[in-house]
C-alpha positions, 0 to 999 in steps of 0.5 A: 311392352318390350320386356328386355328393354324395360328390364335393361333401362330399369337396371341402368337407372337403379345402377346410376342411382346406387352409384351416384347415391353412394358417391354423394354419401361418401363426400358428405361423410368425408366433409363432415369428418373433416370439418369436425361436425361428426366424429366418425362413429355415428349412425344416421337415419336415411330416407330415399323417395322413389317417384315416377309421376307418370305411373303415380308411384311414390314410395319411401325407403327408410334405412340407416347409414352407420359409420362404425 
């Protein structure tokens, strides 16, 4: 295994996931506030599942998104 290449590809993947996830959450919050379905003071439970089938890895990460 090439440790340097492995770490680089993992960091690239995690950066893409983080940036893309943040963008999607921001869009969803803006749309929900615009259409009046949320007031902007709520908190929402959030869950992300990391799955790598080739490694038989499936892990859930739970958290919370707070608008205020």
